[in-house]
C-alpha atoms as a printed R data frame, in Angstrom:
    type eleno elety resid chain resno       x       y       z
1   ATOM     1    CA   MET     A     1 123.769 107.537 188.750
2   ATOM     2    CA   SER     A     2 124.022 105.830 185.643
3   ATOM     3    CA   GLU     A     3 126.394 102.675 185.260
4   ATOM     4    CA   VAL     A     4 129.149 102.683 183.758
5   ATOM     5    CA   PRO     A     5 129.566 100.583 180.815
6   ATOM     6    CA   GLY     A     6 131.922  97.692 180.847
7   ATOM     7    CA   PRO     A     7 134.169  96.771 178.406
8   ATOM     8    CA   LEU     A     8 133.225  95.642 174.841
9   ATOM     9    CA   VAL     A     9 134.046  91.986 174.352
10  ATOM    10    CA   ALA     A    10 133.654  90.524 170.659
11  ATOM    11    CA   THR     A    11 132.356  87.465 170.464
12  ATOM    12    CA   VAL     A    12 133.575  84.819 167.849
13  ATOM    13    CA   GLU     A    13 131.293  81.980 166.454
14  ATOM    14    CA   GLU     A    14 133.352  78.213 166.557
15  ATOM    15    CA   PRO     A    15 133.595  77.157 162.595
16  ATOM    16    CA   GLN     A    16 130.772  75.170 161.900
17  ATOM    17    CA   PRO     A    17 131.820  71.993 159.310
18  ATOM    18    CA   GLU     A    18 130.693  72.765 155.893
19  ATOM    19    CA   THR     A    19 127.900  70.371 154.475
20  ATOM    20    CA   GLY     A    20 127.718  69.392 151.153
21  ATOM    21    CA   PHE     A    21 129.726  70.056 147.853
22  ATOM    22    CA   ARG     A    22 131.458  73.334 146.924
23  ATOM    23    CA   ARG     A    23 130.634  74.320 142.797
24  ATOM    24    CA   MET     A    24 132.600  75.895 140.567
25  ATOM    25    CA   VAL     A    25 131.901  78.333 137.831
26  ATOM    26    CA   LEU     A    26 133.772  77.944 134.881
27  ATOM    27    CA   ASN     A    27 134.333  80.439 132.238
28  ATOM    28    CA   MET     A    28 135.297  79.008 129.226
29  ATOM    29    CA   GLY     A    29 135.645  81.835 126.296
30  ATOM    30    CA   PRO     A    30 134.756  83.727 124.282
31  ATOM    31    CA   GLN     A    31 138.048  84.349 123.292
32  ATOM    32    CA   HIS     A    32 139.430  80.389 123.289
33  ATOM    33    CA   PRO     A    33 140.399  78.544 120.206
34  ATOM    34    CA   SER     A    34 138.741  75.692 120.831
35  ATOM    35    CA   THR     A    35 135.421  77.095 120.647
36  ATOM    36    CA   HIS     A    36 135.942  78.468 116.957
37  ATOM    37    CA   GLY     A    37 134.933  81.941 117.542
38  ATOM    38    CA   VAL     A    38 133.679  84.176 119.911
39  ATOM    39    CA   LEU     A    39 131.317  81.648 122.014
40  ATOM    40    CA   ARG     A    40 131.497  82.238 125.508
41  ATOM    41    CA   LEU     A    41 130.547  79.005 127.862
42  ATOM    42    CA   LYS     A    42 129.650  79.574 131.405
43  ATOM    43    CA   ILE     A    43 129.842  76.114 133.083
44  ATOM    44    CA   GLU     A    44 129.382  75.214 136.435
45  ATOM    45    CA   LEU     A    45 131.612  71.793 138.280
46  ATOM    46    CA   ASP     A    46 131.102  69.648 140.419
47  ATOM    47    CA   GLY     A    47 134.678  68.112 140.420
48  ATOM    48    CA   GLU     A    48 135.403  67.515 137.110
49  ATOM    49    CA   VAL     A    49 131.696  66.632 135.889
50  ATOM    50    CA   ILE     A    50 129.528  69.577 134.070
51  ATOM    51    CA   MET     A    51 126.585  69.851 135.754
52  ATOM    52    CA   ARG     A    52 125.017  72.875 133.862
53  ATOM    53    CA   CYS     A    53 126.500  74.994 130.756
54  ATOM    54    CA   ASP     A    54 125.131  78.234 129.373
55  ATOM    55    CA   PRO     A    55 126.409  79.214 125.922
56  ATOM    56    CA   ASP     A    56 126.118  83.029 125.339
57  ATOM    57    CA   ILE     A    57 126.325  84.290 122.197
58  ATOM    58    CA   GLY     A    58 125.505  88.072 120.857
59  ATOM    59    CA   TYR     A    59 129.951  88.951 120.597
60  ATOM    60    CA   LEU     A    60 130.086  89.136 116.852
61  ATOM    61    CA   HIS     A    61 126.962  90.658 115.938
62  ATOM    62    CA   THR     A    62 127.035  91.908 112.228
63  ATOM    63    CA   GLY     A    63 123.631  93.433 111.190
64  ATOM    64    CA   ILE     A    64 123.827  91.603 107.923
65  ATOM    65    CA   GLU     A    65 119.866  91.029 108.020
66  ATOM    66    CA   LYS     A    66 119.339  94.756 108.311
67  ATOM    67    CA   GLU     A    67 122.361  95.816 106.149
68  ATOM    68    CA   CYS     A    68 120.354  93.940 103.203
69  ATOM    69    CA   GLU     A    69 117.667  96.210 103.374
70  ATOM    70    CA   ALA     A    70 119.819  99.086 102.563
71  ATOM    71    CA   LYS     A    71 121.265  97.161  99.254
72  ATOM    72    CA   THR     A    72 119.916  96.459  95.829
73  ATOM    73    CA   TYR     A    73 118.878  93.021  95.364
74  ATOM    74    CA   GLN     A    74 122.333  92.316  93.421
75  ATOM    75    CA   GLN     A    75 124.690  93.957  95.835
76  ATOM    76    CA   ALA     A    76 123.132  91.522  98.737
77  ATOM    77    CA   VAL     A    77 125.044  88.706  97.547
78  ATOM    78    CA   THR     A    78 128.123  89.905  98.999
79  ATOM    79    CA   LEU     A    79 126.675  90.210 102.626
80  ATOM    80    CA   THR     A    80 125.447  86.467 102.198
81  ATOM    81    CA   ASP     A    81 129.180  85.527 101.543
82  ATOM    82    CA   ARG     A    82 130.061  87.186 105.470
83  ATOM    83    CA   VAL     A    83 126.888  84.937 106.847
84  ATOM    84    CA   ASP     A    84 129.294  81.326 107.307
85  ATOM    85    CA   TYR     A    85 132.537  82.399 106.023
86  ATOM    86    CA   LEU     A    86 133.423  78.765 105.429
87  ATOM    87    CA   ALA     A    87 130.496  78.143 103.216
88  ATOM    88    CA   PRO     A    88 129.515  81.712 101.224
89  ATOM    89    CA   LEU     A    89 128.586  79.751  98.146
90  ATOM    90    CA   SER     A    90 125.977  77.725 100.162
91  ATOM    91    CA   ASN     A    91 124.564  81.248 101.407
92  ATOM    92    CA   ASN     A    92 124.784  82.509  97.586
93  ATOM    93    CA   LEU     A    93 122.944  80.146  96.515
94  ATOM    94    CA   CYS     A    94 120.551  79.866  98.834
95  ATOM    95    CA   TYR     A    95 119.947  83.876  98.447
96  ATOM    96    CA   CYS     A    96 119.750  83.615  94.584
97  ATOM    97    CA   LEU     A    97 117.364  80.567  94.328
98  ATOM    98    CA   ALA     A    98 115.059  83.000  96.753
99  ATOM    99    CA   VAL     A    99 114.842  86.090  95.076
100 ATOM   100    CA   GLU     A   100 114.677  84.138  91.814
101 ATOM   101    CA   LYS     A   101 111.657  82.514  92.849
102 ATOM   102    CA   LEU     A   102 110.206  85.626  93.373
103 ATOM   103    CA   LEU     A   103 111.089  86.667  90.266
104 ATOM   104    CA   GLY     A   104 110.005  83.609  87.913
105 ATOM   105    CA   LEU     A   105 113.614  83.739  86.399
106 ATOM   106    CA   GLU     A   106 114.303  80.594  84.819
107 ATOM   107    CA   ILE     A   107 118.324  79.510  85.137
108 ATOM   108    CA   PRO     A   108 119.564  77.850  82.322
109 ATOM   109    CA   PRO     A   109 120.861  74.160  83.130
110 ATOM   110    CA   GLN     A   110 124.248  74.644  82.695
111 ATOM   111    CA   ALA     A   111 124.266  77.251  85.220
112 ATOM   112    CA   GLN     A   112 122.276  74.800  87.802
113 ATOM   113    CA   TRP     A   113 124.894  72.341  87.405
114 ATOM   114    CA   MET     A   114 127.745  74.618  88.070
115 ATOM   115    CA   ARG     A   115 126.010  75.824  91.042
116 ATOM   116    CA   VAL     A   116 125.771  72.155  92.369
117 ATOM   117    CA   MET     A   117 129.676  71.510  91.496
118 ATOM   118    CA   LEU     A   118 130.445  74.564  93.574
119 ATOM   119    CA   THR     A   119 128.546  74.076  96.601
120 ATOM   120    CA   GLU     A   120 129.928  70.347  97.009
121 ATOM   121    CA   PHE     A   121 133.016  71.746  96.544
122 ATOM   122    CA   THR     A   122 132.431  74.477  99.162
123 ATOM   123    CA   ARG     A   123 130.711  71.116 101.277
124 ATOM   124    CA   LEU     A   124 133.878  69.940 100.962
125 ATOM   125    CA   ASN     A   125 135.854  72.865 101.916
126 ATOM   126    CA   SER     A   126 133.802  73.348 104.943
127 ATOM   127    CA   HIS     A   127 134.711  69.863 106.275
128 ATOM   128    CA   LEU     A   128 137.942  69.915 105.633
129 ATOM   129    CA   VAL     A   129 138.256  72.909 108.194
130 ATOM   130    CA   TRP     A   130 135.886  70.606 110.581
131 ATOM   131    CA   LEU     A   131 137.952  67.690 110.178
132 ATOM   132    CA   ALA     A   132 141.280  69.741 110.868
133 ATOM   133    CA   THR     A   133 140.301  71.957 113.708
134 ATOM   134    CA   HIS     A   134 138.276  68.627 115.457
135 ATOM   135    CA   ALA     A   135 141.782  66.890 115.002
136 ATOM   136    CA   ILE     A   136 143.768  69.572 116.398
137 ATOM   137    CA   ASP     A   137 141.255  70.431 119.524
138 ATOM   138    CA   ILE     A   138 141.692  66.569 120.160
139 ATOM   139    CA   GLY     A   139 145.432  66.262 119.591
140 ATOM   140    CA   ALA     A   140 145.664  65.056 116.256
141 ATOM   141    CA   MET     A   141 147.818  67.267 114.879
142 ATOM   142    CA   SER     A   142 149.056  65.820 111.561
143 ATOM   143    CA   VAL     A   143 145.567  65.845 110.073
144 ATOM   144    CA   PHE     A   144 145.311  69.205 110.507
145 ATOM   145    CA   LEU     A   145 147.891  69.639 107.938
146 ATOM   146    CA   TYR     A   146 146.637  66.833 105.919
147 ATOM   147    CA   CYS     A   147 143.470  68.451 105.326
148 ATOM   148    CA   PHE     A   148 144.890  72.258 104.650
149 ATOM   149    CA   ARG     A   149 146.673  70.433 101.529
150 ATOM   150    CA   GLU     A   150 143.444  69.699 100.083
151 ATOM   151    CA   ARG     A   151 141.984  72.693 100.944
152 ATOM   152    CA   GLU     A   152 144.513  75.041  99.528
153 ATOM   153    CA   GLU     A   153 143.372  73.222  96.282
154 ATOM   154    CA   ILE     A   154 139.998  73.747  96.779
155 ATOM   155    CA   LEU     A   155 140.430  77.406  97.039
156 ATOM   156    CA   LYS     A   156 142.486  77.691  94.409
157 ATOM   157    CA   ILE     A   157 139.919  76.328  92.197
158 ATOM   158    CA   PHE     A   158 137.421  79.041  93.212
159 ATOM   159    CA   GLU     A   159 140.345  81.643  92.633
160 ATOM   160    CA   MET     A   160 140.066  80.323  89.377
161 ATOM   161    CA   PHE     A   161 136.556  80.621  88.798
162 ATOM   162    CA   SER     A   162 135.829  83.796  90.600
163 ATOM   163    CA   GLY     A   163 138.959  85.441  91.479
164 ATOM   164    CA   GLN     A   164 138.614  85.404  95.392
165 ATOM   165    CA   ARG     A   165 139.237  82.155  97.167
166 ATOM   166    CA   MET     A   166 136.980  82.617 100.125
167 ATOM   167    CA   MET     A   167 134.572  85.590  99.315
168 ATOM   168    CA   THR     A   168 133.678  84.380  95.918
169 ATOM   169    CA   SER     A   169 130.017  86.082  95.406
170 ATOM   170    CA   TYR     A   170 130.326  84.141  92.126
171 ATOM   171    CA   PHE     A   171 126.540  83.048  92.131
172 ATOM   172    CA   ARG     A   172 123.916  85.990  90.920
173 ATOM   173    CA   ILE     A   173 120.727  86.884  90.560
174 ATOM   174    CA   GLY     A   174 119.968  85.075  87.309
175 ATOM   175    CA   GLY     A   175 122.856  82.375  87.019
176 ATOM   176    CA   LEU     A   176 127.079  83.345  87.479
177 ATOM   177    CA   ALA     A   177 128.850  86.030  87.820
178 ATOM   178    CA   LEU     A   178 131.158  85.509  85.251
179 ATOM   179    CA   GLU     A   179 131.822  82.671  82.257
180 ATOM   180    CA   PRO     A   180 133.422  79.649  83.732
181 ATOM   181    CA   PRO     A   181 136.636  79.764  82.828
182 ATOM   182    CA   ARG     A   182 139.031  78.207  80.091
183 ATOM   183    CA   GLY     A   183 140.508  74.867  81.430
184 ATOM   184    CA   TRP     A   184 138.349  74.562  84.288
185 ATOM   185    CA   TYR     A   185 137.275  70.680  83.585
186 ATOM   186    CA   GLN     A   186 141.103  69.521  83.451
187 ATOM   187    CA   ARG     A   187 141.464  71.856  86.980
188 ATOM   188    CA   VAL     A   188 138.856  70.005  88.437
189 ATOM   189    CA   LYS     A   189 139.356  66.266  86.942
190 ATOM   190    CA   LYS     A   190 142.855  66.555  88.907
191 ATOM   191    CA   PHE     A   191 141.845  67.655  92.463
192 ATOM   192    CA   ILE     A   192 138.784  65.139  92.344
193 ATOM   193    CA   ASP     A   193 140.683  61.894  90.727
194 ATOM   194    CA   VAL     A   194 143.379  62.412  93.820
195 ATOM   195    CA   PHE     A   195 140.832  63.319  96.611
196 ATOM   196    CA   PRO     A   196 139.230  60.090  97.282
197 ATOM   197    CA   THR     A   197 142.546  58.924  97.824
198 ATOM   198    CA   ARG     A   198 143.211  61.636 100.444
199 ATOM   199    CA   VAL     A   199 139.820  60.784 102.657
200 ATOM   200    CA   ASP     A   200 141.667  57.092 102.883
201 ATOM   201    CA   GLU     A   201 144.719  58.890 104.399
202 ATOM   202    CA   TYR     A   202 142.255  61.038 107.021
203 ATOM   203    CA   GLU     A   203 141.193  57.346 107.846
204 ATOM   204    CA   ASN     A   204 144.246  56.020 108.085
205 ATOM   205    CA   LEU     A   205 145.114  58.816 110.850
206 ATOM   206    CA   LEU     A   206 142.085  58.348 112.786
207 ATOM   207    CA   THR     A   207 139.381  55.851 112.295
208 ATOM   208    CA   ASN     A   208 141.060  52.758 114.233
209 ATOM   209    CA   ASN     A   209 142.992  55.467 116.410
210 ATOM   210    CA   PRO     A   210 143.015  54.294 120.166
211 ATOM   211    CA   ILE     A   211 143.402  57.447 121.609
212 ATOM   212    CA   TRP     A   212 141.009  59.129 118.724
213 ATOM   213    CA   ILE     A   213 138.348  56.137 119.957
214 ATOM   214    CA   GLY     A   214 138.878  56.497 123.242
215 ATOM   215    CA   ARG     A   215 138.071  60.430 123.282
216 ATOM   216    CA   THR     A   216 135.497  60.276 120.596
217 ATOM   217    CA   LYS     A   217 133.233  57.021 121.334
218 ATOM   218    CA   GLY     A   218 130.209  57.443 123.934
219 ATOM   219    CA   VAL     A   219 130.980  60.950 123.747
220 ATOM   220    CA   GLY     A   220 128.248  63.669 123.682
221 ATOM   221    CA   PHE     A   221 124.953  61.709 122.993
222 ATOM   222    CA   ILE     A   222 122.371  63.552 123.083
223 ATOM   223    CA   ALA     A   223 118.745  61.913 122.354
224 ATOM   224    CA   LEU     A   224 116.572  62.572 118.935
225 ATOM   225    CA   GLU     A   225 113.672  63.616 120.571
226 ATOM   226    CA   ASP     A   226 115.318  66.247 122.180
227 ATOM   227    CA   MET     A   227 117.275  67.192 118.938
228 ATOM   228    CA   LEU     A   228 114.073  67.550 116.827
229 ATOM   229    CA   ASP     A   229 112.457  69.628 119.752
230 ATOM   230    CA   LEU     A   230 115.756  71.941 119.044
231 ATOM   231    CA   GLY     A   231 115.412  72.314 115.647
232 ATOM   232    CA   ILE     A   232 118.574  70.666 115.269
233 ATOM   233    CA   THR     A   233 119.562  69.457 111.179
234 ATOM   234    CA   GLY     A   234 122.560  68.615 109.299
235 ATOM   235    CA   PRO     A   235 124.897  65.920 110.138
236 ATOM   236    CA   MET     A   236 124.300  66.056 113.671
237 ATOM   237    CA   LEU     A   237 120.902  64.501 113.058
238 ATOM   238    CA   ARG     A   238 121.826  62.079 110.497
239 ATOM   239    CA   ALA     A   239 124.344  60.757 112.734
240 ATOM   240    CA   ALA     A   240 121.672  60.011 115.037
241 ATOM   241    CA   GLY     A   241 119.738  57.853 112.411
242 ATOM   242    CA   LEU     A   242 117.742  60.182 110.848
243 ATOM   243    CA   PRO     A   243 118.179  60.541 106.839
244 ATOM   244    CA   LEU     A   244 117.060  64.267 106.285
245 ATOM   245    CA   ASP     A   245 118.855  66.495 103.667
246 ATOM   246    CA   ALA     A   246 116.830  69.052 101.388
247 ATOM   247    CA   ARG     A   247 119.171  67.984  98.561
248 ATOM   248    CA   LYS     A   248 116.665  64.659  98.498
249 ATOM   249    CA   THR     A   249 113.351  65.696 100.612
250 ATOM   250    CA   GLN     A   250 113.310  69.181  98.378
251 ATOM   251    CA   PRO     A   251 115.422  69.221  95.495
252 ATOM   252    CA   TYR     A   252 116.673  72.418  94.062
253 ATOM   253    CA   SER     A   253 119.128  73.648  91.151
254 ATOM   254    CA   SER     A   254 119.049  70.546  89.711
255 ATOM   255    CA   TYR     A   255 119.920  67.745  92.415
256 ATOM   256    CA   ASP     A   256 117.455  65.162  91.705
257 ATOM   257    CA   LYS     A   257 119.366  64.550  88.405
258 ATOM   258    CA   PHE     A   258 122.332  63.501  90.654
259 ATOM   259    CA   ASP     A   259 122.734  60.178  91.553
260 ATOM   260    CA   PHE     A   260 124.227  60.212  95.260
261 ATOM   261    CA   GLU     A   261 123.344  58.999  98.963
262 ATOM   262    CA   VAL     A   262 122.636  60.378 101.980
263 ATOM   263    CA   PRO     A   263 124.717  59.027 104.793
264 ATOM   264    CA   THR     A   264 123.698  58.081 108.314
265 ATOM   265    CA   ARG     A   265 124.578  56.725 111.711
266 ATOM   266    CA   THR     A   266 123.028  55.093 114.269
267 ATOM   267    CA   GLU     A   267 125.751  55.692 117.579
268 ATOM   268    CA   ASN     A   268 124.941  59.728 117.929
269 ATOM   269    CA   ASP     A   269 127.931  60.100 119.561
270 ATOM   270    CA   VAL     A   270 131.403  62.123 118.921
271 ATOM   271    CA   TYR     A   271 132.822  59.170 116.565
272 ATOM   272    CA   ALA     A   272 129.618  58.964 114.763
273 ATOM   273    CA   ARG     A   273 129.958  62.469 113.672
274 ATOM   274    CA   TYR     A   274 133.240  62.193 112.457
275 ATOM   275    CA   GLN     A   275 132.322  59.324 110.490
276 ATOM   276    CA   LEU     A   276 129.129  61.157 108.671
277 ATOM   277    CA   ARG     A   277 131.193  63.953 107.424
278 ATOM   278    CA   VAL     A   278 133.656  61.594 105.719
279 ATOM   279    CA   GLU     A   279 131.386  60.119 103.632
280 ATOM   280    CA   GLU     A   280 129.718  62.847 102.935
281 ATOM   281    CA   MET     A   281 133.638  63.915 101.997
282 ATOM   282    CA   ARG     A   282 132.994  61.132  99.509
283 ATOM   283    CA   GLN     A   283 129.350  61.565  98.535
284 ATOM   284    CA   SER     A   284 130.335  65.486  97.744
285 ATOM   285    CA   ALA     A   285 133.039  63.931  95.252
286 ATOM   286    CA   ARG     A   286 130.800  61.623  93.739
287 ATOM   287    CA   ILE     A   287 128.280  64.681  92.997
288 ATOM   288    CA   ILE     A   288 131.102  66.936  91.747
289 ATOM   289    CA   ARG     A   289 132.248  64.431  89.331
290 ATOM   290    CA   GLN     A   290 128.518  63.866  87.775
291 ATOM   291    CA   ALA     A   291 128.513  67.450  87.326
292 ATOM   292    CA   MET     A   292 131.827  67.980  85.847
293 ATOM   293    CA   ASP     A   293 131.170  64.846  83.449
294 ATOM   294    CA   GLY     A   294 127.743  65.726  82.394
295 ATOM   295    CA   MET     A   295 128.199  69.818  82.124
296 ATOM   296    CA   PRO     A   296 125.241  71.047  79.962
297 ATOM   297    CA   GLY     A   297 126.600  72.863  76.965
298 ATOM   298    CA   GLY     A   298 124.645  76.312  76.763
299 ATOM   299    CA   PRO     A   299 124.539  79.966  78.386
300 ATOM   300    CA   TRP     A   300 125.674  80.508  81.782
301 ATOM   301    CA   LYS     A   301 123.267  83.003  83.221
302 ATOM   302    CA   ALA     A   302 119.259  84.116  82.535
303 ATOM   303    CA   ASP     A   303 117.904  86.069  79.287
304 ATOM   304    CA   ASP     A   304 116.309  88.315  81.334
305 ATOM   305    CA   PRO     A   305 118.242  92.154  80.027
306 ATOM   306    CA   HIS     A   306 115.589  93.672  82.876
307 ATOM   307    CA   VAL     A   307 117.890  91.765  85.847
308 ATOM   308    CA   VAL     A   308 120.562  89.799  84.599
309 ATOM   309    CA   LEU     A   309 123.690  92.602  83.193
310 ATOM   310    CA   PRO     A   310 124.403  92.471  79.031
311 ATOM   311    CA   ASP     A   311 127.742  91.201  77.870
312 ATOM   312    CA   ARG     A   312 130.267  93.301  78.023
313 ATOM   313    CA   GLU     A   313 131.161  92.680  73.845
314 ATOM   314    CA   LYS     A   314 127.338  93.702  73.637
315 ATOM   315    CA   MET     A   315 127.988  96.953  75.509
316 ATOM   316    CA   LYS     A   316 130.595  98.177  73.446
317 ATOM   317    CA   THR     A   317 128.046  98.058  70.541
318 ATOM   318    CA   GLN     A   318 124.601  98.336  71.370
319 ATOM   319    CA   MET     A   319 123.097 101.109  73.110
320 ATOM   320    CA   GLU     A   320 120.161  99.369  74.562
321 ATOM   321    CA   ALA     A   321 122.590  97.086  76.327
322 ATOM   322    CA   LEU     A   322 124.680 100.001  77.634
323 ATOM   323    CA   ILE     A   323 121.288 101.720  79.209
324 ATOM   324    CA   TYR     A   324 120.429  98.379  80.653
325 ATOM   325    CA   HIS     A   325 123.647  98.305  82.150
326 ATOM   326    CA   PHE     A   326 123.813 101.477  83.415
327 ATOM   327    CA   LYS     A   327 120.329 101.697  85.046
328 ATOM   328    CA   ILE     A   328 120.531  98.029  86.707
329 ATOM   329    CA   VAL     A   329 124.247  98.734  88.295
330 ATOM   330    CA   THR     A   330 123.461 102.194  89.067
331 ATOM   331    CA   GLU     A   331 119.410 101.624  90.230
332 ATOM   332    CA   GLY     A   332 119.164  97.755  90.480
333 ATOM   333    CA   PHE     A   333 115.900  95.922  89.668
334 ATOM   334    CA   ARG     A   334 112.487  95.907  90.796
335 ATOM   335    CA   VAL     A   335 111.335  92.479  92.442
336 ATOM   336    CA   PRO     A   336 107.142  91.784  92.162
337 ATOM   337    CA   GLU     A   337 105.766  91.734  95.731
338 ATOM   338    CA   GLY     A   338 105.540  88.693  98.060
339 ATOM   339    CA   GLU     A   339 107.641  86.686 100.150
340 ATOM   340    CA   VAL     A   340 109.494  83.443  99.625
341 ATOM   341    CA   PHE     A   341 111.517  81.014 101.910
342 ATOM   342    CA   GLN     A   342 113.965  79.101 100.418
343 ATOM   343    CA   VAL     A   343 116.107  75.825 101.727
344 ATOM   344    CA   ILE     A   344 119.044  74.220 100.750
345 ATOM   345    CA   GLU     A   345 121.605  71.666 103.108
346 ATOM   346    CA   SER     A   346 124.428  73.726 104.081
347 ATOM   347    CA   PRO     A   347 127.690  71.751 105.193
348 ATOM   348    CA   ARG     A   348 126.217  72.670 108.524
349 ATOM   349    CA   GLY     A   349 122.506  71.441 108.316
350 ATOM   350    CA   GLU     A   350 119.219  73.298 107.114
351 ATOM   351    CA   LEU     A   351 119.846  76.855 105.826
352 ATOM   352    CA   GLY     A   352 116.514  79.145 104.748
353 ATOM   353    CA   TYR     A   353 116.256  82.533 103.562
354 ATOM   354    CA   TYR     A   354 113.240  84.646 104.137
355 ATOM   355    CA   ILE     A   355 112.831  87.623 101.890
356 ATOM   356    CA   VAL     A   356 109.433  89.739 101.787
357 ATOM   357    CA   SER     A   357 109.896  92.082  98.650
358 ATOM   358    CA   ASP     A   358 107.506  95.557  98.701
359 ATOM   359    CA   GLY     A   359 107.799  95.874  94.871
360 ATOM   360    CA   THR     A   360 110.888  98.079  94.645
361 ATOM   361    CA   THR     A   361 114.670  97.312  93.987
362 ATOM   362    CA   HIS     A   362 115.656  96.683  97.907
363 ATOM   363    CA   PRO     A   363 114.643  93.776  99.751
364 ATOM   364    CA   TYR     A   364 111.806  94.875 102.309
365 ATOM   365    CA   ARG     A   365 113.035  91.977 104.984
366 ATOM   366    CA   VAL     A   366 115.522  89.281 104.723
367 ATOM   367    CA   HIS     A   367 116.125  86.934 107.439
368 ATOM   368    CA   MET     A   368 118.315  84.131 107.317
369 ATOM   369    CA   ARG     A   369 117.180  80.711 109.217
370 ATOM   370    CA   THR     A   370 120.828  79.372 110.090
371 ATOM   371    CA   PRO     A   371 121.549  76.299 110.906
372 ATOM   372    CA   SER     A   372 124.517  76.891 113.475
373 ATOM   373    CA   PHE     A   373 122.055  78.793 115.853
374 ATOM   374    CA   GLY     A   374 119.772  75.955 116.396
375 ATOM   375    CA   ASN     A   375 122.640  73.325 116.848
376 ATOM   376    CA   LEU     A   376 124.358  75.729 118.882
377 ATOM   377    CA   GLN     A   377 120.891  75.002 121.453
378 ATOM   378    CA   ALA     A   378 121.688  71.596 122.052
379 ATOM   379    CA   THR     A   379 125.262  72.744 124.076
380 ATOM   380    CA   PRO     A   380 123.804  72.006 127.529
381 ATOM   381    CA   LYS     A   381 121.981  68.698 126.961
382 ATOM   382    CA   LEU     A   382 125.045  67.504 125.163
383 ATOM   383    CA   VAL     A   383 127.957  68.404 127.888
384 ATOM   384    CA   GLU     A   384 126.140  68.187 131.135
385 ATOM   385    CA   GLY     A   385 126.818  65.261 133.319
386 ATOM   386    CA   SER     A   386 130.243  64.626 131.436
387 ATOM   387    CA   LEU     A   387 133.984  64.952 131.937
388 ATOM   388    CA   ILE     A   388 135.110  69.087 131.434
389 ATOM   389    CA   ALA     A   389 137.858  67.417 129.033
390 ATOM   390    CA   ASP     A   390 134.815  65.967 127.021
391 ATOM   391    CA   VAL     A   391 133.461  69.582 126.134
392 ATOM   392    CA   ILE     A   392 136.162  70.451 123.587
393 ATOM   393    CA   ALA     A   393 135.314  66.849 121.526
394 ATOM   394    CA   SER     A   394 131.470  67.662 121.972
395 ATOM   395    CA   ILE     A   395 131.281  70.952 121.219
396 ATOM   396    CA   GLY     A   396 133.707  70.380 118.142
397 ATOM   397    CA   SER     A   397 131.292  67.557 116.648
398 ATOM   398    CA   MET     A   398 128.527  70.299 115.974
399 ATOM   399    CA   ASP     A   399 131.059  72.430 113.576
400 ATOM   400    CA   PHE     A   400 129.119  75.420 114.399
401 ATOM   401    CA   VAL     A   401 130.268  78.550 112.958
402 ATOM   402    CA   LEU     A   402 129.800  81.678 115.078
403 ATOM   403    CA   GLY     A   403 129.723  84.054 111.744
404 ATOM   404    CA   ASP     A   404 126.431  81.563 111.025
405 ATOM   405    CA   THR     A   405 125.063  82.228 114.546
406 ATOM   406    CA   ASP     A   406 125.035  85.598 115.834
407 ATOM   407    CA   ARG     A   407 123.766  88.407 113.014
């Protein structure tokens, strides 16, 4: 006979005491107001201390670089506006300079100086948005209202020149899109006479504020060697003591004719980056005043009928001008075969456009080396080992724009 099995008895193991500490993984974003765009940070925490941080981009892919290949060279200017939507004229300028190099096109002095003046207005506009949002992230609400007061006046100046407040597309291959409007000098002078006192107000609110100092001093340090390895440029690099600025090292669009300083700091923390950008606003105002007072006369666009649209009045009276206008608008203009890389100093750092021409009316390849992408690589080294409360201050001090990061 086979044995009858006995009843089944469940064995329960005694719980063992846990060894070590458990870590928590926290998702910050991609929809989070303090990430200034669709950035996702995967943060691994040991209590309040960040042990690991992985930035995740890719939520804002626009395909702008590829789309440039389907546009004529002049049409692509409108796409560059939307790469860094806080510094559209900086992207306009870099793209136009690159194409003008391929064409061997000489730009009249007035157009060059006007480009410098409006690009510095763009720097002011961008730094004002940065300071406003950075301050409100840390809890200083009043500064937000102050900065947007001045930004509104700058947008009105852009609107006066181009008819648009943000995506102006005012710089074109060969010069400017429109003749500078009547009364621009008085409008610019009215703003620039007052602006330095406005910067004083920002500093009165923040520079010696004990809460601001406590949240920013000694926070977000990253070694200069790591910055250079990661390709970081712009204010972050200058706040670490390296005076690298393309306006000085590789002058373009007549920047070599302007007298200005490249501010630096050595503390290399969130507070130093704040001080540096405030000083950069003062230097931009200095450049704008020089451009305004020394603006050359003469034409505001190059004299090349094969590339630059003719004047409206000539189109009404000259058949040749009408034909040129029709061909440029419908077909575009041919650019000699070749490749070029042009660098400028955007509000966020070194901005470069690489353009390849195959001799047709459309770019064969357009690639943008944007500063936000390089700067964002520093996020892990910037925040690992710090408290979770310092993440917002640290990433805010980088001043990245996600449209400038992910294309």
